[in-house]
N, C-alpha and C positions, 0 to 999 in steps of 0.2 A: 595855620598849615594843616597838618594831620591831627585830628581830634584825639583818637584813642589808639588805633592799631592800623598797621599797613600790611596788606596781603599781596604776595607776588606769586604768579603762576607763569612759568616759562615753558611753552609748548613748541613743538616742531611743526611749522606750517601755519598759515593763516586760518585754514579751516578748523584745525584743532584749537587755535586760540579763540576764535569766535565762539565755538562750542563751549569752551571753558568759561568765557565771560557770561554767556547766556545762562548756563547752569548755576554759576555763582550768584548772579543777581536774583534768580528765581529761588535759590535755596535760603537766603537770609536777607535781612534788611541792611544792606551795605550800599556804598556808592562806588560806581565805576569811574576811576580817574581817566583811564585810557589805556593805550598800548604803545609799546616801543619795539622797533625792529632792531634786534641785536645783529652785529656784524658777524657773518660766517655761520654756516650750518642751517640757515633759514629759520632761525628761532624767533619767536614773538613773545614779549614779556607783557603780561596783563597785570595792571595795578589796581588794587581795591583798597578802600578805607571804610572804617566803621568801628563798632564795638569789638572788643577782643573776641568774645564768644561768637558773634555773628561773622566776623572775618574768618575765624578758624573753620566754621561750618561751610562758609562760602568757598574757601580755598579747597577744602576736601571734596566738596561736590563738583567744583569746576575741574579739578585734576582727574577725578574719576570719569567725568564725561569726555574730557580731552583724550584720555587713553583709548577710548573706543574709536576715535578718528585717527590719531597718530601718537607719536611718543611724547611724553612729558619729561623735559630735561630736569626741572627742579621746581620745588614749591617752598615758600617760607612765609612766616608771619612774624612781624615785629610789633610787640605789644605797645611800647611807648617810644616811638622814634624821636630822636633828638632834632632840634630845630636846625642844626648845622648841615643835616643831610637833605635840606630842602632843595638845594641845587641839583642833587642827584636824582631826586624823584621828579621834579618839574624841570626837566632839561629841554633843549630844543628838539630833540628827537622824539619826545612824547607826543603822541597824537591823541587829542581829546576834544570833546565838544563844549567844555567849560573852561573859561579863562581864569585859572587859579595859579597863583605864584607868579614868577617873573619869566617872560618870554616863552609862553606855552603856545604850541602850534595848534591852531583851530581850523577846522574844515567847514564851519558854518558860513563865513562870508562868501567864499566862491560859490557855494551852493545856492545862495540867494541871488547872486548875480546871474547865474545860469538860468534860474527860473524867471527872472524879470526879462531877460533877453528873449525868451521864447514867446512871451505874450504878444508883442507886436507882429510876430510872424503869423499868428493865427487869425489876425483881423481880415486880410484880403481873401477870405473863403467865400463870402456870398456872391462874388463875381461870376463863377461858373454856374450859378443856379439858373441863369437865363438860357444856357445852352440846351438843356433837355426840352425846353418849351418849343424852340424852333424845330427840333427834330420830330416832335410829335405831330406838327401840322401837316407836312407833306406826306406822312404815312397814311392819313385818312383819305386824301384826295384820289389816289389811283385805285383805291378799292371800289369806288362807286362807278367807274367807267365801264368795265366789262360786265354786262348783265345777260339776260336770257335771249339775245338775238340769235346766236348760232344754234340754240336748242330747238327753235320752231321749225327749221328747215328739214330736219330728218323726218321722212314719212315712208315707212316700209310697207304700206297697204297694197299698192298695185302689183307688187312682186308675188304675193301669195295667190291671186286669182288664176293666172294662166297655169300655175304649177298643178292645180287640182284637175283642170280639164285635160291636160296632156297625159296625166297618169291614168285616168279612167278609160280613155279610148283604146290604147293598145292592149289592155288586159282583156276586153270583151271579145275582140275579133278572133284570136286563135281558139278560144273556148268553143265558139259556135261552129267553126270549121271541123273541129274534132268530133263534135256530137252528130253533125249531119251526115258524115261519111259512114255508111253502114259497112260492116264487115261482110264480104262476099262468102257465102257458104260453099264448101266443096264436099263431094261425095267420095272421091278417091283418097284413101288413106296412104297410098304409096307415093304419089307425086304431090298431092295437096293443091293441084291446079283446078280452079272452079270450072274450067272449060273441058276437063276430062269427063267423058260419059260413064266411066267405070264407077261402080258402087262397091261399098264395102262387102266382102265375101265373094265377089266375082273373081274369075281367074285373072292373073296378071297380064295375060295377053291382050285383054280388052283395054288396058291402060294406053293412052295415046303416047306416053313417054317410054313404054316398054320396047326394048330393042330385041328382035327375033334372033 
């Protein structure tokens, strides 16, 4: 049964219990028997075995770590447990990974069944590998069909030639007309008519536009 000492840590909540078990196993050379879910209050009892000094150190470290997560209901160390309490320690409600004592609940067999059942499901995976090959073939064919045929038709050369001729012709005509027309001189500074015989300085009566 139990060799030297039995350590018990009763914490509130599974998270605090797991933290206590982890810290206890790391703190000293002890063996983790398992855990038991107590009825009411959501408490979990962690069971440890080993040397007396190692179990005391493990229980102290586990309780300290569990208090950081949640409350610790109780801790206890039994130095030399009697063989008559074997049924209390290894009862049906104790969950452990090792088959020790009578009627100990173990979680390892269902775990192996679940792992073996998942293996045949992974075999029919290479079937969809052929699907991407068929998709890649039609993608390359339509790319080769449209080539440089519509690009050759565009030729904007004849449009530029008549544009230059029409622009140069109307610009030259009005310039020549303005230059050839001479401004007719006039001598009369009163009417400004070149037909008037009056000259500057003569009396106004000589102006053809003067009214008597």
